[in-house]
C-alpha positions as CSV (number, residue, x, y, z in Angstrom):
1,M,-22.3,26.5,-12.0
2,V,-21.0,29.8,-12.2
3,R,-21.9,31.1,-9.0
4,T,-20.4,27.7,-7.4
5,L,-17.1,28.7,-9.2
6,E,-17.6,32.6,-7.8
7,D,-18.0,30.9,-4.1
8,I,-14.8,28.7,-4.6
9,R,-12.8,31.2,-6.1
10,K,-13.3,34.1,-3.4
11,A,-13.0,31.6,-0.4
12,F,-9.7,30.9,-2.1
13,E,-8.6,34.2,-2.6
14,Q,-9.6,35.2,0.8
15,S,-7.6,31.6,2.0
16,D,-10.3,29.8,3.5
17,D,-9.6,26.4,3.4
18,V,-12.3,25.7,5.8
19,M,-15.3,27.5,4.0
20,L,-13.5,25.7,0.9
21,R,-13.7,22.2,2.6
22,R,-17.3,23.2,4.0
23,L,-18.4,23.7,0.1
24,A,-16.5,20.9,-1.1
25,I,-18.9,18.8,1.2
26,D,-21.9,20.8,0.1
27,F,-21.2,19.9,-3.3
28,A,-20.5,16.6,-3.6
29,K,-23.6,15.8,-1.6
30,R,-25.7,18.0,-4.0
31,A,-23.8,16.6,-6.5
32,A,-25.1,12.7,-5.5
33,I,-28.5,14.1,-5.0
34,E,-28.9,15.9,-8.8
35,H,-26.4,13.6,-10.2
36,N,-24.6,16.5,-11.1
37,R,-21.2,16.2,-12.6
38,G,-20.7,20.0,-12.6
39,L,-21.2,20.0,-9.0
40,A,-19.3,17.3,-8.1
41,Q,-16.5,18.5,-10.7
42,A,-16.7,21.8,-8.6
43,A,-16.8,19.6,-5.2
44,V,-13.2,17.9,-6.4
45,I,-11.7,21.5,-7.0
46,A,-12.9,22.8,-4.0
47,Y,-11.5,20.0,-1.5
48,A,-8.5,19.9,-3.3
49,L,-7.7,23.8,-2.8
50,S,-8.8,23.5,0.7
51,K,-5.6,20.7,1.4
52,L,-3.4,22.8,-0.8
53,L,-3.8,26.5,1.2
54,T,-2.7,23.8,4.4
55,K,0.3,23.2,3.0
56,S,2.6,25.3,4.5
57,H,5.7,24.5,2.3
58,I,3.6,25.4,-0.8
59,V,1.9,28.7,0.2
60,Q,5.2,29.7,2.3
61,S,6.9,28.9,-1.2
62,P,8.3,32.1,-3.0
63,L,6.6,30.7,-6.1
64,W,2.7,30.9,-4.4
65,P,1.8,34.0,-5.4
66,R,2.3,32.7,-9.5
67,Y,0.5,29.5,-8.5
68,R,-2.4,31.2,-6.7
69,H,-2.5,33.9,-9.9
70,A,-3.0,30.9,-12.3
71,I,-5.5,29.0,-9.9
72,I,-7.8,32.3,-9.6
73,S,-7.4,32.9,-13.1
74,A,-8.7,29.1,-14.4
75,I,-11.8,29.5,-12.0
76,K,-12.6,33.1,-13.4
77,D,-12.1,31.9,-17.0
78,A,-14.4,28.7,-15.9
79,E,-16.6,31.8,-14.4
80,L,-17.2,33.6,-17.9
81,G,-17.5,30.6,-20.0
82,R,-14.1,30.6,-21.1
83,E,-12.8,27.3,-19.9
84,S,-14.7,23.8,-20.2
85,D,-12.3,22.3,-17.9
86,V,-11.0,23.6,-14.9
87,L,-10.3,20.8,-13.4
88,E,-7.4,19.7,-16.0
89,R,-6.0,23.2,-16.4
90,M,-6.0,23.0,-12.1
91,E,-4.6,19.9,-12.0
92,R,-1.7,21.0,-14.4
93,T,-1.0,23.7,-12.1
94,I,-0.8,21.8,-8.9
95,W,1.9,19.0,-10.9
96,K,3.5,22.2,-11.7
97,I,3.8,22.9,-8.3
98,D,5.1,19.8,-7.2
99,E,7.7,19.6,-9.5
100,S,9.0,23.0,-8.5
101,D,8.5,22.6,-4.5
102,G,9.7,18.4,-4.8
103,H,7.3,17.6,-2.1
104,F,4.3,15.2,-2.4
105,V,1.1,16.8,-4.3
106,K,0.9,14.6,-7.4
107,N,-2.0,12.8,-5.9
108,L,-4.0,15.6,-4.7
109,I,-6.6,15.7,-7.2
110,E,-7.3,11.4,-6.8
111,K,-7.4,11.8,-3.5
112,A,-10.1,14.4,-3.8
113,R,-11.8,12.4,-5.9
114,A,-11.8,9.8,-3.7
115,K,-12.9,11.8,-0.8
116,M,-15.7,13.5,-2.7
117,A,-17.1,10.2,-3.7
118,A,-16.9,9.4,-0.3
119,E,-19.2,12.2,1.0
120,A,-21.5,11.1,-1.8
121,Y,-21.7,7.5,-1.0
122,A,-22.6,8.5,2.4
123,T,-25.6,10.4,0.9
124,G,-26.9,6.5,0.1
125,I,-25.8,6.3,-3.5
126,S,-24.1,3.2,-4.7
127,M,-20.2,3.0,-4.4
128,H,-20.3,2.2,-8.1
129,L,-22.2,5.5,-9.3
130,A,-20.4,7.7,-6.5
131,S,-16.9,6.7,-8.3
132,R,-18.3,7.5,-12.1
133,L,-19.9,10.7,-10.7
134,F,-16.8,11.9,-9.5
135,N,-14.6,9.8,-11.6
136,A,-12.9,8.4,-8.7
137,D,-11.0,4.9,-9.1
138,I,-13.4,2.5,-7.5
139,H,-10.2,0.8,-5.8
140,D,-9.3,4.3,-4.2
141,L,-12.9,4.7,-3.0
142,S,-13.0,1.3,-1.9
143,D,-9.6,1.6,0.5
144,Y,-11.2,5.7,1.5
145,V,-14.6,4.5,2.6
146,G,-12.9,1.3,4.7
147,K,-10.4,3.4,6.4
148,M,-12.7,6.2,7.2
149,R,-15.6,4.3,8.0
150,V,-17.8,6.2,6.0
151,H,-20.5,3.6,5.8
152,D,-20.6,3.8,9.7
153,E,-21.7,7.8,9.7
154,V,-25.2,8.6,9.9
155,P,-26.3,8.7,5.9
156,T,-28.5,11.7,4.7
157,K,-31.6,10.4,4.0
158,I,-32.3,10.5,-0.2
159,G,-35.7,10.1,-1.2
160,I,-36.8,6.9,-3.5
161,R,-37.6,9.6,-6.2
162,E,-34.2,11.0,-6.4
163,R,-32.4,7.8,-6.5
164,V,-34.7,6.5,-9.2
165,E,-34.6,9.7,-11.1
166,A,-30.4,9.3,-10.7
167,F,-30.4,6.0,-11.8
168,R,-32.8,7.0,-15.0
169,R,-30.0,9.8,-15.8
170,L,-27.0,7.4,-15.3
171,V,-28.6,4.8,-17.5
172,H,-29.9,7.7,-20.0
173,E,-26.2,8.8,-20.1
174,D,-24.6,4.9,-20.7
175,R,-26.9,5.0,-24.3
176,S,-26.1,8.4,-24.6
């Protein structure tokens, strides 16, 4: 996970929203195949940051350098193992950005969860499993999949072995 966070941090430091989006999609697909919540969280973070960088009213705000520093600091702390829930810290920072700039950003994390869950769903896992893995609201995910026609995309093939393993991890997780 540390390398994953390092990749996110480097792309964010370079303000490379395209790379962040690529990382997000890659992490989402890997999270679906491996049923890995850490990768799912990384996908959500990378996607949310890519969207944040595209909001000109945010990156041109006089407060942006402070918020940018806070985000980079949160990622660095997570890389060093000091932060257990970097997404929660970033979500608080995004809320602060919205409060200070007065534009609609407050659902950025929820939208990122739904988008990344849709990417995972497109790999062939169930909508329910994708929703749980990315902590996305099932209704938001259903709406997103319906509007974006994710079900019409050419799916990434996941073999039966990977699906069975993901199911076993899920069942085992529910019993814990």
